[in-house]
C-alpha positions in Angstrom: -44.0 24.8 -13.6 -41.6 22.4 -11.8 -42.8 21.4 -8.4 -40.1 22.3 -5.8 -41.8 21.4 -2.4 -42.0 17.7 -1.4 -42.4 15.8 1.9 -39.2 14.0 2.9 -38.2 12.1 6.0 -34.7 11.0 7.1 -34.7 7.4 8.2 -31.1 6.6 9.0 -27.6 8.1 9.1 -24.5 5.9 9.0 -20.8 6.5 9.5 -20.0 6.6 5.7 -21.5 10.0 5.2 -24.7 8.4 3.8 -28.3 8.9 4.7 -31.5 7.0 3.9 -34.5 9.2 3.2 -38.1 8.5 2.1 -41.0 10.4 0.5 -44.5 9.6 -0.6 -44.8 12.1 -3.4 -41.2 12.4 -4.8 -39.8 9.6 -7.0 -36.1 9.5 -6.6 -33.7 9.1 -9.6 -30.2 7.6 -9.3 -27.4 10.2 -9.4 -29.7 13.3 -9.0 -28.6 16.0 -6.6 -30.6 17.0 -3.5 -30.0 19.8 -0.9 -30.6 19.3 2.8 -31.2 22.6 4.5 -29.9 21.9 8.0 -29.9 24.4 10.9 -26.5 23.1 12.1 -24.6 22.7 8.8 -26.4 25.1 6.4 -27.0 23.9 2.9 -25.7 20.3 2.5 -25.4 19.0 -1.1 -26.1 15.3 -1.6 -26.3 12.8 -4.4 -28.7 9.8 -4.7 -26.7 6.6 -5.0 -29.5 4.0 -4.6 -33.3 4.0 -5.0 -36.0 1.7 -3.7 -39.8 1.6 -3.8 -41.9 -0.3 -1.4 -44.6 -2.4 -3.0 -47.8 -2.9 -1.1 -48.3 -6.2 -2.8 -44.8 -7.4 -1.9 -44.1 -5.5 1.3 -42.7 -8.5 3.1 -40.2 -9.3 0.3 -36.9 -7.6 0.1 -33.7 -8.2 -1.9 -30.8 -9.2 0.3 -28.6 -6.8 -1.7 -30.9 -3.9 -1.1 -30.0 -1.2 1.5 -33.7 -1.3 2.6 -33.9 -3.8 5.4 -36.3 -4.7 8.1 -35.0 -1.9 10.3 -35.8 0.7 7.6 -39.3 -0.7 7.1 -39.9 -0.7 10.9 -38.7 2.9 11.0 -41.3 3.8 8.3 -44.1 2.3 10.3 -42.9 4.2 13.4 -43.2 7.4 11.4 -46.7 6.6 10.3 -46.0 5.2 6.8 -48.0 2.1 6.0 -45.9 0.1 3.5 -48.7 -2.5 3.1 -51.2 0.1 1.9 -49.1 2.7 0.1 -46.0 3.0 -2.1 -43.1 4.7 -0.4 -40.1 6.0 -2.4 -36.8 5.4 -0.6 -33.3 6.6 -1.5 -29.8 6.3 -0.1 -28.0 9.6 -0.5 -24.3 10.5 -0.2 -23.3 13.7 1.6 -21.0 15.8 -0.7 -20.5 18.9 1.4 -18.2 19.1 4.4 -20.3 18.8 7.6 -19.2 19.3 11.1 -22.4 18.3 12.9 -25.0 15.6 12.7 -27.7 16.2 10.1 -30.9 17.5 11.6 -33.6 14.8 11.4 -36.3 17.3 10.6 -34.3 19.2 8.0 -35.9 20.3 4.8 -34.8 18.4 1.7 -35.3 19.6 -1.9 -33.8 19.2 -5.4 -30.5 21.1 -5.9 -30.2 24.1 -8.1 -27.5 24.4 -10.8 -25.6 27.0 -9.0 -25.3 24.7 -5.9 -24.0 21.8 -8.0 -21.7 24.2 -9.8 -19.9 25.1 -6.6 -19.2 21.4 -6.0 -18.1 20.0 -9.4 -17.8 22.5 -12.2 -16.3 25.8 -13.2 -15.7 28.0 -16.2 -12.2 29.3 -16.6 -9.0 28.9 -18.7 -7.3 26.5 -16.3 -9.9 23.7 -16.7 -10.3 20.9 -19.1 -13.9 20.3 -20.3 -14.4 16.5 -19.9 -18.1 16.1 -20.3 -21.3 16.6 -18.4 -22.4 15.7 -14.9 -25.1 13.0 -14.9 -28.1 13.5 -12.7 -28.8 17.3 -12.9 -31.9 17.0 -15.1 -34.2 17.3 -12.2 -33.0 20.7 -11.1 -35.8 23.2 -10.8 -33.9 26.1 -12.4 -32.7 26.7 -15.9 -29.0 26.0 -16.8 -27.3 29.3 -17.3 -26.5 30.0 -21.0 -22.8 30.3 -20.5 -22.7 26.6 -19.6 -24.8 25.4 -22.6 -23.7 24.4 -26.0 -20.0 24.0 -25.0 -19.5 20.5 -26.5 -21.2 17.5 -28.0 -22.6 14.4 -26.2 -24.1 11.2 -27.5 -27.1 9.4 -26.2 -26.1 5.8 -25.7 -29.5 4.4 -26.3 -30.7 6.5 -29.3 -27.3 7.3 -30.8 -28.4 10.9 -31.2 -25.6 13.6 -31.0 -26.4 17.0 -29.6 -24.8 20.0 -27.9 -24.8 19.8 -24.1 -27.7 21.1 -22.2 -26.5 19.9 -18.8 -23.8 21.1 -16.4 -20.2 20.5 -17.6 -17.7 18.7 -15.4 -14.5 20.7 -15.6 -11.1 19.4 -14.4 -8.7 22.1 -13.0 -5.3 20.9 -14.2 -3.5 23.4 -12.0 -4.6 21.4 -9.0 -2.5 18.5 -10.2 0.4 20.1 -8.3 -1.5 19.3 -5.1 -3.3 16.1 -6.3 -1.0 14.5 -9.0 -1.6 11.9 -11.7 -4.6 10.5 -13.4 -5.8 6.9 -13.9 -8.6 5.5 -16.2 -9.7 2.0 -15.7 -12.4 0.2 -17.8 -13.1 -2.9 -19.9 -12.7 -2.8 -23.7 -15.3 -0.6 -25.3 -16.2 1.2 -22.0 -15.1 4.6 -23.3 -11.7 5.1 -21.6 -9.9 5.6 -24.9 -12.4 8.3 -25.8 -11.7 10.2 -22.5 -8.0 9.7 -23.2 -8.4 11.4 -26.6 -10.4 14.2 -24.8 -7.6 14.7 -22.3 -5.0 14.9 -25.1 -7.1 17.4 -27.0 -7.4 19.5 -23.9 -3.6 19.3 -23.3 -3.0 20.5 -26.8 -5.5 23.4 -26.6 -3.8 24.7 -23.4 -0.3 24.2 -24.9 0.8 21.7 -22.3 3.4 19.3 -23.8 3.0 15.6 -23.5 4.5 12.3 -24.5 1.9 9.8 -25.7 2.4 6.1 -26.2 0.3 5.1 -29.2 0.2 1.3 -29.2 -2.9 1.1 -31.6 -1.9 3.9 -34.0 -5.1 5.7 -33.2 -4.0 9.1 -32.0 -4.3 11.3 -35.1 -5.9 14.7 -34.6 -6.3 16.0 -38.2 -9.8 14.9 -38.9 -12.5 16.8 -37.1 -15.8 15.4 -35.8 -17.5 18.8 -35.7 -17.2 22.3 -36.9 -14.9 24.0 -34.5 -12.3 26.7 -34.4 -9.8 24.4 -32.7 -6.9 23.4 -34.9 -4.7 20.5 -33.7 -2.6 19.9 -36.8 0.3 22.1 -35.7 0.1 21.1 -32.0 1.4 17.5 -32.2 4.1 15.5 -34.0 4.0 11.8 -34.7 7.2 9.7 -34.5 7.4 6.0 -35.4 9.7 4.3 -32.9 12.3 2.1 -34.5 11.9 4.1 -37.8 12.4 7.8 -37.5 13.2 7.9 -33.8 15.4 5.6 -31.8 18.3 5.7 -29.4 21.7 7.0 -30.4 24.1 4.4 -29.0 27.0 6.9 -28.6 24.9 8.9 -26.1 24.4 5.9 -23.8 26.1 5.7 -20.4 26.7 2.2 -19.1 23.9 2.6 -16.7 21.5 3.6 -19.5 22.7 0.6 -21.7 21.9 -1.7 -18.8 18.4 -0.2 -18.6 17.8 -0.7 -22.3 19.1 -4.3 -22.3 16.8 -5.0 -19.3 13.9 -4.3 -21.6 14.5 -7.6 -23.4 15.1 -9.6 -20.2 16.5 -8.7 -16.8 20.2 -8.8 -16.6 22.0 -10.8 -13.9 24.5 -9.1 -11.5 27.3 -10.9 -13.4 26.1 -9.5 -16.7 26.0 -6.0 -15.3 29.5 -6.3 -13.9 30.7 -7.4 -17.4 29.1 -4.3 -19.0 30.7 -1.9 -16.5 34.1 -3.4 -17.6 33.8 -3.5 -21.3 31.4 -0.7 -22.3 32.9 2.7 -23.1 30.7 5.8 -23.2 30.8 7.5 -26.6 31.7 4.4 -28.6 29.6 3.4 -31.6 27.3 0.4 -31.7 29.6 -1.4 -34.2 32.6 -0.9 -32.0 30.9 -2.2 -28.9 29.3 -5.1 -30.7 32.7 -6.1 -32.2 34.5 -6.0 -28.9 31.7 -8.0 -27.3 31.9 -10.6 -30.0 35.7 -10.8 -29.8 35.7 -11.3 -26.0 32.9 -13.9 -26.4 34.9 -15.8 -29.0 38.1 -15.6 -27.0 36.3 -16.7 -23.8 34.6 -19.5 -25.6 38.0 -20.7 -27.0 39.6 -20.3 -23.6 36.8 -22.4 -22.0 37.3 -25.1 -24.7 41.1 -25.4 -24.2 40.9 -25.2 -20.4 38.5 -28.2 -20.6 41.1 -30.0 -22.7 43.7 -29.2 -20.1 41.6 -30.6 -17.3 41.0 -33.8 -19.4 44.8 -34.2 -20.0 45.7 -33.5 -16.4 43.1 -36.0 -15.2 44.1 -38.9 -17.6 47.9 -38.4 -18.0 51.0 -37.4 -16.1 51.5 -34.3 -18.3 52.1 -31.0 -16.5 51.3 -27.5 -17.9 53.3 -24.3 -17.5 53.7 -21.1 -19.7 55.8 -21.8 -22.8 55.9 -25.5 -22.3 57.0 -27.6 -25.3 55.5 -31.1 -25.4 57.7 -34.2 -26.0 56.8 -36.7 -28.6 55.6 -39.1 -26.0 53.3 -36.5 -24.5 51.9 -35.7 -27.9 51.1 -39.3 -28.5 49.4 -39.5 -25.1 47.2 -36.6 -26.0 46.4 -38.1 -29.4 45.3 -41.3 -27.5 42.7 -39.0 -25.7 41.2 -38.1 -29.2 42.7 -34.6 -29.0 43.3 -33.3 -32.5 46.8 -32.3 -33.8 45.5 -28.8 -34.5 44.7 -28.2 -30.9 48.0 -29.4 -29.4 50.2 -26.5 -30.5 47.8 -24.0 -29.0 47.8 -25.8 -25.7 51.6 -25.3 -25.6 51.5 -21.5 -25.7 48.1 -19.9 -25.3 46.8 -21.3 -22.0 48.2 -22.4 -18.7 46.5 -24.7 -16.2 46.2 -21.8 -13.8 44.7 -19.3 -16.2 41.4 -17.7 -14.9 38.4 -16.7 -16.9 37.9 -12.9 -16.6 34.3 -13.2 -17.9 31.9 -16.1 -17.7 30.7 -17.4 -21.1 27.1 -17.4 -20.0 27.2 -13.7 -19.1 28.7 -12.7 -22.4 26.3 -14.9 -24.3 23.3 -13.3 -22.5 24.5 -9.8 -23.2 25.1 -10.5 -26.9 21.7 -12.1 -27.3 19.9 -9.1 -25.7 21.9 -6.7 -27.9 21.0 -8.7 -31.0 17.3 -8.5 -30.1 17.5 -4.7 -29.7 19.3 -4.4 -33.0 16.7 -6.5 -34.7 13.9 -4.2 -33.4 15.7 -1.1 -34.7 16.1 0.3 -31.3 19.4 2.0 -32.1 18.2 3.6 -35.4 18.1 7.3 -35.5 18.1 9.6 -32.4 15.8 10.9 -29.7 17.1 14.5 -30.2 14.2 15.7 -32.5 11.6 14.4 -29.9 13.2 16.4 -27.2 13.3 19.5 -29.4 9.6 19.3 -30.2 8.8 18.7 -26.5 10.7 21.9 -25.6 8.4 23.8 -28.1 5.3 22.7 -26.1 4.2 20.1 -28.7 2.4 16.8 -27.9 4.6 13.9 -29.0 2.9 10.8 -30.3 5.3 7.8 -30.1 3.8 5.1 -32.3 5.0 1.5 -32.2 4.7 -1.9 -30.6 4.9 -2.5 -26.8 8.5 -3.7 -26.9 9.8 -0.7 -28.9 7.8 1.7 -26.7 9.3 0.2 -23.6 12.8 0.5 -24.8 12.8 3.8 -26.9 9.8 5.5 -25.3 11.0 4.7 -21.8 14.5 6.1 -22.6 12.9 9.3 -24.0 10.7 9.8 -20.9 13.7 9.3 -18.6 15.7 11.8 -20.5 12.9 14.4 -20.5 12.2 13.8 -16.9 15.9 14.4 -15.9 16.0 17.5 -18.1 13.0 18.9 -16.2 14.4 17.8 -12.8 17.8 19.5 -13.6 16.0 22.7 -14.5 13.9 22.8 -11.3 16.8 21.9 -9.0 19.5 24.0 -10.7 17.5 26.7 -12.5 19.4 26.3 -15.8 18.5 25.0 -19.3 14.8 25.6 -19.2 12.7 22.5 -19.8 8.8 22.6 -19.7 6.6 20.6 -17.4 5.0 17.7 -19.3 2.5 14.9 -19.2 3.1 11.2 -19.8 0.1 9.6 -21.5 0.0 5.8 -21.7 -2.8 3.5 -23.0 -2.7 -0.2 -22.2 -0.7 0.8 -19.1 -0.8 -2.8 -17.7 1.9 -3.5 -20.2 4.2 -0.7 -19.0 3.6 -0.5 -15.3 2.9 -4.2 -14.4 3.4 -5.4 -10.9 5.0 -8.6 -12.3 7.5 -6.6 -14.4 10.9 -5.2 -13.3 11.9 -3.2 -16.4 13.4 0.3 -16.1 10.2 2.0 -17.4 8.3 0.5 -14.5 10.9 1.7 -12.0 10.8 5.1 -13.7 7.0 5.4 -13.5 7.3 4.4 -9.8 9.8 7.3 -9.3 7.6 9.7 -11.1 4.6 8.5 -9.1 6.3 9.6 -5.9 8.5 12.5 -7.1 7.0 13.8 -10.3 4.7 16.3 -8.5 7.8 18.3 -7.3 8.9 18.8 -10.9 5.4 19.1 -12.6 5.7 15.8 -14.4 2.5 13.9 -14.3 1.2 10.6 -15.8 -2.2 9.8 -17.3 -2.6 6.1 -17.5 -5.4 4.0 -19.0 -5.8 0.3 -18.4 -8.1 -2.6 -19.0 -6.9 -4.4 -15.8 -6.2 -2.2 -12.8 -5.4 -5.3 -10.7 -2.3 -5.8 -12.9 -0.9 -2.3 -12.2 1.7 -1.6 -9.6 0.1 -0.8 -6.3 2.0 2.4 -5.7 1.3 3.7 -9.2 -2.5 3.2 -8.5 -2.2 4.7 -5.1 -0.4 7.9 -6.2 -2.9 8.6 -8.9 -5.1 11.0 -7.0 -7.7 11.4 -9.8 -9.3 8.1 -10.9 -11.9 7.7 -13.6 -13.7 4.3 -13.2 -15.5 3.0 -16.3 -17.3 -0.3 -16.8 -15.4 -3.1 -15.0 -16.6 -6.7 -14.7 -13.7 -8.8 -13.2 -14.0 -9.1 -9.5 -10.2 -8.7 -9.0 -10.4 -5.3 -10.8 -13.5 -4.2 -8.8 -11.7 -5.0 -5.6 -9.0 -2.5 -6.6 -11.6 0.2 -7.1 -13.1 -0.6 -3.6 -9.7 -0.2 -2.1 -8.4 2.8 -3.9 -11.5 5.1 -4.4 -14.2 6.7 -2.3 -17.0 5.0 -4.3 -19.9 3.8 -2.2 -21.2 0.2 -2.1 -24.1 1.2 -4.5 -21.6 2.8 -7.0 -19.3 -0.2 -6.9 -22.2 -2.5 -7.6 -23.0 -0.4 -10.7 -19.6 -0.7 -12.3 -20.4 -3.8 -14.4 -23.4 -2.0 -15.9 -22.2 1.5 -16.7 -23.1 2.7 -20.2 -20.4 3.3 -22.8 -18.8 6.7 -22.0 -20.0 6.8 -18.4 -17.6 6.7 -15.5 -17.4 7.5 -11.8 -14.8 10.2 -11.0 -13.0 9.8 -7.7 -10.9 12.9 -7.1 -10.1 15.4 -4.3 -11.0 18.1 -6.8 -14.7 17.2 -6.4 -15.0 16.4 -2.7 -16.8 13.2 -3.5 -17.4 10.9 -6.4 -19.2 12.2 -9.5 -20.9 10.3 -12.4 -19.5 11.7 -15.7 -20.8 11.4 -19.2 -17.7 11.9 -21.3 -18.0 14.4 -24.1 -17.4 13.5 -27.7 -13.9 14.4 -28.9 -13.4 17.2 -31.4 -11.3 14.9 -33.5 -12.1 11.7 -35.2 -10.5 8.4 -34.3 -9.5 6.2 -37.2 -11.4 3.4 -35.5 -14.6 5.3 -34.9 -16.6 3.4 -37.6 -18.1 0.0 -36.7 -16.1 -2.5 -38.8 -19.0 -4.9 -39.0 -21.2 -2.2 -40.7 -18.2 -1.4 -42.9 -18.0 -5.0 -44.0 -21.8 -5.3 -44.6 -21.7 -2.2 -46.7 -18.9 -3.5 -48.9 -20.7 -6.8 -49.4 -24.0 -5.2 -50.3 
């Protein structure tokens, strides 16, 4: 029989929706859920964020980082607790329910029941993604209802044992993204964010929601199953190798789109953009454009060369230039004395005048040509994006596999095209195009605050406007401090895994509702654990991510693989 009645006392209430409570007979556990039965507010759900025990042998000592200070100890003595003679269990708890009045100091406190936690952070319907289980519900006095058990598999980090869930699921209602758009995962390498990314992609496929996934590490295959399940992912996704069987059809590029693509290599100057608007013709082939660009470059280079010769001649002789001029023998001799070759002199007589102006600068043409050659070398213009768009229209998940550069150029172009198809449908109600998700791992390479490529500008636009068109991004990053501020801010649903760099932790402090205690735990979270900061759950939740139904190609420890091969 689980004991349900304990003696609690409220010691302190602060402005951050937190309380400090104490008990002699109840040992608090981090992340567990408690209910305060308050006359003024009704049942108030709370979660333990910090724990502390007074030690009668070390009552005078106190960590400077602890929430228990001299004021708390003094308050205990006022209430009749003798910290020098008895052990007192103290907890800081976070209020999760909406309260309109101050918490009653004499309110009854007890462990929460499953149904009370369920109202706060879980559900069981077809519009929800099953992400894992809520940590901290093991102390509940009642039994978990059967319809929430055995839904998915979880792994014990310490023992390595895998079992079906016996704790309350954390479900994510994807229909709420219309109100609270976009998702961000942040965590160090090995913290579990790629696992949650795979879980999200599986859930998207199971619900038939189309997505474009950037696969930098060639890890998103969904054919091999981890467990026996009726789920079948084989027909729900299509893999494209960017630069091989998918690319950009040059003939379909507008001048503006071409500028975007060239900017992927290196940002174009205003002069280069002006040149492109003059020389590019929509609908022409890559070969035609490249040949014209090379011809203009060669002509301009020659023009520059002969104009420099003209300047040299004018400066050092009395020779004058005008169109159609024929040089006398003495003038020819004068030019030879300046080391000007006989081959160049006839051209000077007819092709160039001293007042000729250069239509294009040599440096601008050279810069455009170099960028174009880089794109050609990376096979950016091989194939077409048409098949990707077709599969997306069918509700498939599109896996775009390739290196960062190719994904920026080709993947960014595909996202932009799909986004404007969707935008056109919503605004003009013609040519149906489905809502879709953009899933990007290593997002710091595609939405960097230092970068200025068109994919970064596109993600900025989607961050602000995507909600209106039901286009959402799910980004995962090692370094949240390197992401664009607006892209972080517009992600209403944040999943914070283990982070160790102070600059990254500062971003979490600024952009989430995590408490001081929760922030301090970020460097020590176990693999697969994360704090969820989302309006969907009223307050932060500690999630243990479920195991994916499908197997990653990198799921086996390579060191064990090597040892096995040697032995």
